[in-house]
PyMOL CGO cylinders between C-alpha atoms (Angstrom):
from pymol import cmd
from pymol.cgo import CYLINDER

trace = [
    CYLINDER, 128.25, 88.08, 99.87, 128.18, 87.02, 103.65, 0.3, 1, 1, 1, 1, 1, 1,
    CYLINDER, 128.18, 87.02, 103.65, 125.18, 85.23, 104.69, 0.3, 1, 1, 1, 1, 1, 1,
    CYLINDER, 125.18, 85.23, 104.69, 123.41, 87.05, 107.62, 0.3, 1, 1, 1, 1, 1, 1,
    CYLINDER, 123.41, 87.05, 107.62, 121.90, 85.18, 110.51, 0.3, 1, 1, 1, 1, 1, 1,
    CYLINDER, 121.90, 85.18, 110.51, 119.13, 86.95, 112.19, 0.3, 1, 1, 1, 1, 1, 1,
    CYLINDER, 119.13, 86.95, 112.19, 118.34, 85.92, 115.85, 0.3, 1, 1, 1, 1, 1, 1,
    CYLINDER, 118.34, 85.92, 115.85, 115.39, 86.96, 117.98, 0.3, 1, 1, 1, 1, 1, 1,
    CYLINDER, 115.39, 86.96, 117.98, 114.11, 86.00, 121.59, 0.3, 1, 1, 1, 1, 1, 1,
    CYLINDER, 114.11, 86.00, 121.59, 110.80, 86.02, 122.83, 0.3, 1, 1, 1, 1, 1, 1,
    CYLINDER, 110.80, 86.02, 122.83, 109.64, 84.52, 126.13, 0.3, 1, 1, 1, 1, 1, 1,
    CYLINDER, 109.64, 84.52, 126.13, 112.78, 82.33, 126.58, 0.3, 1, 1, 1, 1, 1, 1,
    CYLINDER, 112.78, 82.33, 126.58, 112.38, 80.99, 123.03, 0.3, 1, 1, 1, 1, 1, 1,
    CYLINDER, 112.38, 80.99, 123.03, 115.25, 81.79, 120.44, 0.3, 1, 1, 1, 1, 1, 1,
    CYLINDER, 115.25, 81.79, 120.44, 114.71, 82.03, 116.82, 0.3, 1, 1, 1, 1, 1, 1,
    CYLINDER, 114.71, 82.03, 116.82, 117.45, 81.96, 114.17, 0.3, 1, 1, 1, 1, 1, 1,
    CYLINDER, 117.45, 81.96, 114.17, 116.82, 82.99, 110.63, 0.3, 1, 1, 1, 1, 1, 1,
    CYLINDER, 116.82, 82.99, 110.63, 119.38, 82.47, 108.04, 0.3, 1, 1, 1, 1, 1, 1,
    CYLINDER, 119.38, 82.47, 108.04, 119.04, 85.15, 105.28, 0.3, 1, 1, 1, 1, 1, 1,
    CYLINDER, 119.04, 85.15, 105.28, 120.70, 83.78, 102.10, 0.3, 1, 1, 1, 1, 1, 1,
    CYLINDER, 120.70, 83.78, 102.10, 122.76, 85.86, 99.75, 0.3, 1, 1, 1, 1, 1, 1,
    CYLINDER, 122.76, 85.86, 99.75, 119.75, 86.31, 97.67, 0.3, 1, 1, 1, 1, 1, 1,
    CYLINDER, 119.75, 86.31, 97.67, 118.74, 89.19, 99.60, 0.3, 1, 1, 1, 1, 1, 1,
    CYLINDER, 118.74, 89.19, 99.60, 120.47, 91.55, 97.17, 0.3, 1, 1, 1, 1, 1, 1,
    CYLINDER, 120.47, 91.55, 97.17, 118.67, 89.70, 94.18, 0.3, 1, 1, 1, 1, 1, 1,
    CYLINDER, 118.67, 89.70, 94.18, 115.29, 90.13, 95.93, 0.3, 1, 1, 1, 1, 1, 1,
    CYLINDER, 115.29, 90.13, 95.93, 115.93, 93.71, 96.59, 0.3, 1, 1, 1, 1, 1, 1,
    CYLINDER, 115.93, 93.71, 96.59, 116.95, 94.13, 92.80, 0.3, 1, 1, 1, 1, 1, 1,
    CYLINDER, 116.95, 94.13, 92.80, 113.91, 92.06, 91.77, 0.3, 1, 1, 1, 1, 1, 1,
    CYLINDER, 113.91, 92.06, 91.77, 111.53, 94.29, 93.95, 0.3, 1, 1, 1, 1, 1, 1,
    CYLINDER, 111.53, 94.29, 93.95, 112.86, 97.53, 92.53, 0.3, 1, 1, 1, 1, 1, 1,
    CYLINDER, 112.86, 97.53, 92.53, 112.36, 96.12, 88.95, 0.3, 1, 1, 1, 1, 1, 1,
    CYLINDER, 112.36, 96.12, 88.95, 108.86, 95.22, 89.91, 0.3, 1, 1, 1, 1, 1, 1,
    CYLINDER, 108.86, 95.22, 89.91, 108.25, 98.83, 90.99, 0.3, 1, 1, 1, 1, 1, 1,
    CYLINDER, 108.25, 98.83, 90.99, 109.53, 100.25, 87.52, 0.3, 1, 1, 1, 1, 1, 1,
    CYLINDER, 109.53, 100.25, 87.52, 107.27, 98.10, 85.68, 0.3, 1, 1, 1, 1, 1, 1,
    CYLINDER, 107.27, 98.10, 85.68, 104.30, 99.37, 87.78, 0.3, 1, 1, 1, 1, 1, 1,
    CYLINDER, 104.30, 99.37, 87.78, 105.20, 103.09, 87.22, 0.3, 1, 1, 1, 1, 1, 1,
    CYLINDER, 105.20, 103.09, 87.22, 102.87, 103.23, 84.10, 0.3, 1, 1, 1, 1, 1, 1,
    CYLINDER, 102.87, 103.23, 84.10, 99.59, 101.77, 85.58, 0.3, 1, 1, 1, 1, 1, 1,
    CYLINDER, 99.59, 101.77, 85.58, 97.85, 101.37, 82.03, 0.3, 1, 1, 1, 1, 1, 1,
    CYLINDER, 97.85, 101.37, 82.03, 100.68, 99.31, 80.60, 0.3, 1, 1, 1, 1, 1, 1,
    CYLINDER, 100.68, 99.31, 80.60, 101.08, 97.55, 83.98, 0.3, 1, 1, 1, 1, 1, 1,
    CYLINDER, 101.08, 97.55, 83.98, 97.51, 96.30, 84.23, 0.3, 1, 1, 1, 1, 1, 1,
    CYLINDER, 97.51, 96.30, 84.23, 97.69, 95.11, 80.54, 0.3, 1, 1, 1, 1, 1, 1,
    CYLINDER, 97.69, 95.11, 80.54, 100.21, 92.42, 81.53, 0.3, 1, 1, 1, 1, 1, 1,
    CYLINDER, 100.21, 92.42, 81.53, 98.21, 91.05, 84.20, 0.3, 1, 1, 1, 1, 1, 1,
    CYLINDER, 98.21, 91.05, 84.20, 96.41, 87.70, 83.39, 0.3, 1, 1, 1, 1, 1, 1,
    CYLINDER, 96.41, 87.70, 83.39, 93.01, 89.27, 84.81, 0.3, 1, 1, 1, 1, 1, 1,
    CYLINDER, 93.01, 89.27, 84.81, 91.38, 92.53, 84.39, 0.3, 1, 1, 1, 1, 1, 1,
    CYLINDER, 91.38, 92.53, 84.39, 91.12, 94.77, 87.63, 0.3, 1, 1, 1, 1, 1, 1,
    CYLINDER, 91.12, 94.77, 87.63, 88.05, 96.64, 88.29, 0.3, 1, 1, 1, 1, 1, 1,
    CYLINDER, 88.05, 96.64, 88.29, 89.67, 99.46, 89.86, 0.3, 1, 1, 1, 1, 1, 1,
    CYLINDER, 89.67, 99.46, 89.86, 93.23, 101.04, 89.84, 0.3, 1, 1, 1, 1, 1, 1,
    CYLINDER, 93.23, 101.04, 89.84, 93.98, 103.35, 92.35, 0.3, 1, 1, 1, 1, 1, 1,
    CYLINDER, 93.98, 103.35, 92.35, 97.07, 105.67, 92.17, 0.3, 1, 1, 1, 1, 1, 1,
    CYLINDER, 97.07, 105.67, 92.17, 98.61, 108.32, 94.34, 0.3, 1, 1, 1, 1, 1, 1,
    CYLINDER, 98.61, 108.32, 94.34, 97.30, 111.50, 92.71, 0.3, 1, 1, 1, 1, 1, 1,
    CYLINDER, 97.30, 111.50, 92.71, 100.88, 112.85, 91.55, 0.3, 1, 1, 1, 1, 1, 1,
    CYLINDER, 100.88, 112.85, 91.55, 100.53, 110.35, 88.86, 0.3, 1, 1, 1, 1, 1, 1,
    CYLINDER, 100.53, 110.35, 88.86, 97.96, 112.41, 87.17, 0.3, 1, 1, 1, 1, 1, 1,
    CYLINDER, 97.96, 112.41, 87.17, 100.44, 115.22, 86.63, 0.3, 1, 1, 1, 1, 1, 1,
    CYLINDER, 100.44, 115.22, 86.63, 102.76, 112.81, 84.91, 0.3, 1, 1, 1, 1, 1, 1,
    CYLINDER, 102.76, 112.81, 84.91, 99.78, 110.70, 83.00, 0.3, 1, 1, 1, 1, 1, 1,
    CYLINDER, 99.78, 110.70, 83.00, 97.07, 112.95, 82.44, 0.3, 1, 1, 1, 1, 1, 1,
    CYLINDER, 97.07, 112.95, 82.44, 95.41, 110.66, 79.86, 0.3, 1, 1, 1, 1, 1, 1,
    CYLINDER, 95.41, 110.66, 79.86, 95.77, 107.69, 82.46, 0.3, 1, 1, 1, 1, 1, 1,
    CYLINDER, 95.77, 107.69, 82.46, 92.03, 107.64, 83.37, 0.3, 1, 1, 1, 1, 1, 1,
    CYLINDER, 92.03, 107.64, 83.37, 90.63, 107.95, 79.79, 0.3, 1, 1, 1, 1, 1, 1,
    CYLINDER, 90.63, 107.95, 79.79, 93.10, 104.91, 78.98, 0.3, 1, 1, 1, 1, 1, 1,
    CYLINDER, 93.10, 104.91, 78.98, 91.91, 102.88, 81.98, 0.3, 1, 1, 1, 1, 1, 1,
    CYLINDER, 91.91, 102.88, 81.98, 88.17, 103.74, 80.95, 0.3, 1, 1, 1, 1, 1, 1,
    CYLINDER, 88.17, 103.74, 80.95, 88.74, 102.49, 77.45, 0.3, 1, 1, 1, 1, 1, 1,
    CYLINDER, 88.74, 102.49, 77.45, 89.88, 99.40, 79.07, 0.3, 1, 1, 1, 1, 1, 1,
    CYLINDER, 89.88, 99.40, 79.07, 86.95, 99.09, 81.07, 0.3, 1, 1, 1, 1, 1, 1,
    CYLINDER, 86.95, 99.09, 81.07, 88.57, 99.86, 84.36, 0.3, 1, 1, 1, 1, 1, 1,
    CYLINDER, 88.57, 99.86, 84.36, 87.57, 102.45, 86.87, 0.3, 1, 1, 1, 1, 1, 1,
    CYLINDER, 87.57, 102.45, 86.87, 89.97, 104.78, 88.39, 0.3, 1, 1, 1, 1, 1, 1,
    CYLINDER, 89.97, 104.78, 88.39, 90.67, 106.40, 91.76, 0.3, 1, 1, 1, 1, 1, 1,
    CYLINDER, 90.67, 106.40, 91.76, 93.46, 108.96, 93.01, 0.3, 1, 1, 1, 1, 1, 1,
    CYLINDER, 93.46, 108.96, 93.01, 94.51, 109.18, 96.71, 0.3, 1, 1, 1, 1, 1, 1,
    CYLINDER, 94.51, 109.18, 96.71, 94.88, 110.91, 98.94, 0.3, 1, 1, 1, 1, 1, 1,
    CYLINDER, 94.88, 110.91, 98.94, 93.68, 114.37, 97.60, 0.3, 1, 1, 1, 1, 1, 1,
    CYLINDER, 93.68, 114.37, 97.60, 92.97, 116.73, 100.36, 0.3, 1, 1, 1, 1, 1, 1,
    CYLINDER, 92.97, 116.73, 100.36, 93.84, 120.18, 98.76, 0.3, 1, 1, 1, 1, 1, 1,
    CYLINDER, 93.84, 120.18, 98.76, 91.57, 122.36, 96.79, 0.3, 1, 1, 1, 1, 1, 1,
    CYLINDER, 91.57, 122.36, 96.79, 93.87, 122.93, 93.90, 0.3, 1, 1, 1, 1, 1, 1,
    CYLINDER, 93.87, 122.93, 93.90, 94.65, 119.25, 93.68, 0.3, 1, 1, 1, 1, 1, 1,
    CYLINDER, 94.65, 119.25, 93.68, 90.90, 118.46, 93.22, 0.3, 1, 1, 1, 1, 1, 1,
    CYLINDER, 90.90, 118.46, 93.22, 90.42, 121.43, 90.82, 0.3, 1, 1, 1, 1, 1, 1,
    CYLINDER, 90.42, 121.43, 90.82, 93.55, 119.82, 88.65, 0.3, 1, 1, 1, 1, 1, 1,
    CYLINDER, 93.55, 119.82, 88.65, 91.99, 116.29, 88.99, 0.3, 1, 1, 1, 1, 1, 1,
    CYLINDER, 91.99, 116.29, 88.99, 88.32, 116.72, 88.59, 0.3, 1, 1, 1, 1, 1, 1,
    CYLINDER, 88.32, 116.72, 88.59, 88.51, 117.23, 84.68, 0.3, 1, 1, 1, 1, 1, 1,
    CYLINDER, 88.51, 117.23, 84.68, 90.30, 113.95, 84.14, 0.3, 1, 1, 1, 1, 1, 1,
    CYLINDER, 90.30, 113.95, 84.14, 87.11, 112.33, 85.25, 0.3, 1, 1, 1, 1, 1, 1,
    CYLINDER, 87.11, 112.33, 85.25, 88.40, 109.96, 87.94, 0.3, 1, 1, 1, 1, 1, 1,
    CYLINDER, 88.40, 109.96, 87.94, 85.64, 107.57, 89.39, 0.3, 1, 1, 1, 1, 1, 1,
    CYLINDER, 85.64, 107.57, 89.39, 86.81, 108.17, 92.88, 0.3, 1, 1, 1, 1, 1, 1,
    CYLINDER, 86.81, 108.17, 92.88, 88.93, 110.63, 94.95, 0.3, 1, 1, 1, 1, 1, 1,
    CYLINDER, 88.93, 110.63, 94.95, 90.04, 109.37, 98.18, 0.3, 1, 1, 1, 1, 1, 1,
    CYLINDER, 90.04, 109.37, 98.18, 90.47, 111.83, 100.66, 0.3, 1, 1, 1, 1, 1, 1,
    CYLINDER, 90.47, 111.83, 100.66, 90.65, 112.77, 104.42, 0.3, 1, 1, 1, 1, 1, 1,
    CYLINDER, 90.65, 112.77, 104.42, 88.54, 115.81, 103.66, 0.3, 1, 1, 1, 1, 1, 1,
    CYLINDER, 88.54, 115.81, 103.66, 85.24, 114.37, 102.27, 0.3, 1, 1, 1, 1, 1, 1,
    CYLINDER, 85.24, 114.37, 102.27, 83.10, 117.71, 103.31, 0.3, 1, 1, 1, 1, 1, 1,
    CYLINDER, 83.10, 117.71, 103.31, 85.55, 119.87, 101.58, 0.3, 1, 1, 1, 1, 1, 1,
    CYLINDER, 85.55, 119.87, 101.58, 86.15, 117.91, 98.46, 0.3, 1, 1, 1, 1, 1, 1,
    CYLINDER, 86.15, 117.91, 98.46, 82.31, 117.50, 97.87, 0.3, 1, 1, 1, 1, 1, 1,
    CYLINDER, 82.31, 117.50, 97.87, 82.37, 121.38, 98.28, 0.3, 1, 1, 1, 1, 1, 1,
    CYLINDER, 82.37, 121.38, 98.28, 85.06, 122.01, 95.72, 0.3, 1, 1, 1, 1, 1, 1,
    CYLINDER, 85.06, 122.01, 95.72, 83.47, 119.72, 93.22, 0.3, 1, 1, 1, 1, 1, 1,
    CYLINDER, 83.47, 119.72, 93.22, 80.20, 121.43, 93.57, 0.3, 1, 1, 1, 1, 1, 1,
    CYLINDER, 80.20, 121.43, 93.57, 81.72, 124.93, 92.78, 0.3, 1, 1, 1, 1, 1, 1,
    CYLINDER, 81.72, 124.93, 92.78, 83.57, 123.23, 89.80, 0.3, 1, 1, 1, 1, 1, 1,
    CYLINDER, 83.57, 123.23, 89.80, 80.26, 121.41, 88.41, 0.3, 1, 1, 1, 1, 1, 1,
    CYLINDER, 80.26, 121.41, 88.41, 78.45, 124.76, 88.80, 0.3, 1, 1, 1, 1, 1, 1,
    CYLINDER, 78.45, 124.76, 88.80, 80.98, 126.65, 86.62, 0.3, 1, 1, 1, 1, 1, 1,
    CYLINDER, 80.98, 126.65, 86.62, 80.63, 123.92, 83.69, 0.3, 1, 1, 1, 1, 1, 1,
]
cmd.load_cgo(trace, "trace")
């Protein structure tokens, strides 16, 4: 692999940075780390500490509906983000997340209230 030299100039100063052939290895390593994190429950069990919270993009719930319960079993709270739609709230609320991150807190509170009244 051919080395890459990046040059930037700011206010008369020139900065040259040599990017070694390890860029491809770093990219591959980063991709591997992302793959390892696709199952949040398994991933947190590999850490050398116990997180208080795990926050995931809400589509994770559709692929892993038992995730919240598994995290609760480990003593970890679960949050989903960014949940702005009524159907998503209705799908997620029965899974008992500890938090829902949203741009629409007024609407999400309303939808949750409606769900709790029907229980």
